[in-house]
N, C-alpha and C positions, 0 to 999 in steps of 0.2 A: 821555952824553946822546944821542948818535947811536944807540947800541945800544938804549937804551930806546925811542927813537922807532921804530926798525926792528922791535923786538919787538912794540910796541903795534900797529904797522901790519899786521904779519903776522897777529897774533891777530885784528885787526879783519877782515882779508880772509878768514881762515879761518871766522870767525863768519858773514860775509856769504854765503860759498859754502855753508856748512852750512845756513843759514836758507833760501837759495835752493833747494837740493836737497830740503830737507824740504817746502817749499811746492810744489815741482814734483811730489813724490811724492803729496802730499795732493790736488793737482788731478787727477792721473792716477787716483787711487783714487776720487775723486768721479765722474769720467767713467765709470769702470768700473761703479760702483754704479748710476749713472743709466741706463747701457745695460742692465744686468741688470733694473732695474725696468721699463724700457720693454718689454723682451722678454717679461718675465713677465706684463705687463699686457695684451699683445695676445692677443685671443681670436678665433680664426678662426670665422666664422659662414657658413652657407650663404647665397648671395645670395637676396634676396627676389624672388619671381616674382609680379608683380601680377595675372597672369592665372590663377594657381592656384585661387582661389575659384570663378572662372567655369567653369574646366575641371571641378572637382569637382561643381558643380551640374549641368553639362551631362551628365556621365557618369551621375549618379544619375537624371537625367530619362530617359536612354536605357534604362538597366537599373538598377533599384533595388539599392543595395548597392555598385554599381561606384564611386561617388564615395567611399564609406567605404574601399574597397580602395585608391583613389588616394591617400587621406590616410593609409594604413597603419593604419587603425583597424579591423582585421579582426574584432575581437570584436563589432563593432556589426552585422556582416552578418547573423548569425542572428537578431538582434533585429528588424532591418528586415523580413526575410522572415517571421518569426513574426507580426509585427503585421499585415503585408499579407495573409498567409495566413488569419489569423483573420477579418479583414474580408471577404475573398472567401468564406470558408466561410459566414459568417452571411448574406451577400447571396444566395448560391446556395440555402441552405436555406430562407430566407424566400420567395424567388422560386418554389421548388418547391411550397411549401405554398400560396402564393397561387394558383398555376395549378391546383392540385387543387380548391380551393374555388370558383374562378371557373368551371372546366369543369362542376362539379356544378351550380352555380347556373344556368348557361346551359341545361343539359339539362332542368332542372326547369321553367324558363320556356318551353322549347320543347315541354313536355308529356310528356317521358320520365320514367319511374320506374325507372331502372336504375343510378343513381349509387352510389358506394361508401359513402355515408352513410345508406343505407336498409337496413333489415332485410327481406329478401325470403324467401318460402317457396319450395318446390320448383317451383311453377308460375310463379314470377315476380311474385306479388302482394305488395304492400307490407304488412308486418306492423307495422312501427313506423319512426319516423324517429329515427336517432341524432343527426342535426343537422337542425334545421328550415330552411326556406327563408330566414327572417330571420337564423338563425344563420349560414348560408352567406354571406349578404351582410355581416354584421358581421365574420366571419372574413376575408373578402376585404380589407376596409378595414384590419384589424389587420395582416395580413401585408404588404399593400402599403406601409403606413406603416413597418413594420420593414425592408422591403426598401430603401426609399428612404433610410432612416436609415443602414443598413449601407453603402449605396453612398457616401453623403456622408462617413462615417467612413473608408472605404477611400481615397477621394480625398484626404481630409485627411492620412491617414498617408503617402500617396505624396508629397504636398507637403512634409510634415514631413521625410521622407527627403532631399529635395532641399535644404531649408533647413539641415538638420543637416550635410550634406556641405559646404555653402558656409561656414557659421559655423566649422566645424572647420578648414577650410583657412585662414580668416582668423586664427584663434587660433594656429595653428602658426607664424605669422610674427611673433608678439609675443615680446618678451624676457621669459622667465620663468625665468631662471637663478638661482643662489643669491646673486648680487650684488644682486638686486633683490627685496625682500620686503615684504609688507604683512601685519602681524599685530596682533591685539588685545592690549592690555596692561591690567593692573590695578595700581594703586598706592595705598597707604594714606598719606594726608597726616597727618604727625605734628603739624603746626601747629594745624589745626582739627578733627582726628580725623574727617575725611571720607574717603570712598573715591572715587578717580578712575578712570574707565573711558574708554578711548579706543583709537585706532588709531595704530600706529607704522609709518612708511614708512622703510625702510632701503635705502640705496644704497651699495655698497662700490666705491671707486675702485681 
């Protein structure tokens, strides 16, 4: 009887130790897996600089394209200079034409007959008018309006260059990695034979 009791006690103790060691191993394994998950889930990000948008806008205000270079959007610099260069070109050209017609108009009003819009003979007499006096006045208004419009467009492009640098700097600080996505989806409903269209927002932890 005593032997049976000892045998059962020893078996019970062995079972307890075995169960305890297995439970201990499971806990250690769970901790190891938990640590691995935590380590894998950590994503190092660059610290957000709240003054970055202001700096980008300031740099673009000083020198167009400098804010885009600050944001490392170098491909936008030729676009900025191309747009501003086009605006400056049209302003300069319209201003030149305006001055031509204005000077000719002023000389005719002063009684001179030697402007470039008159056809003259060898003695300096007027043969014909390529542009009449009224035509000179209308041309002045046309090129003055185009000159002012070109100036406004150039100023607008300059302001757009500053806004673009500021907005780009803001967007660079947003989380746009693969763990966060917004995508359209299309689903056919088998119950009522209708099509469902919508947006799906996915966030992976």
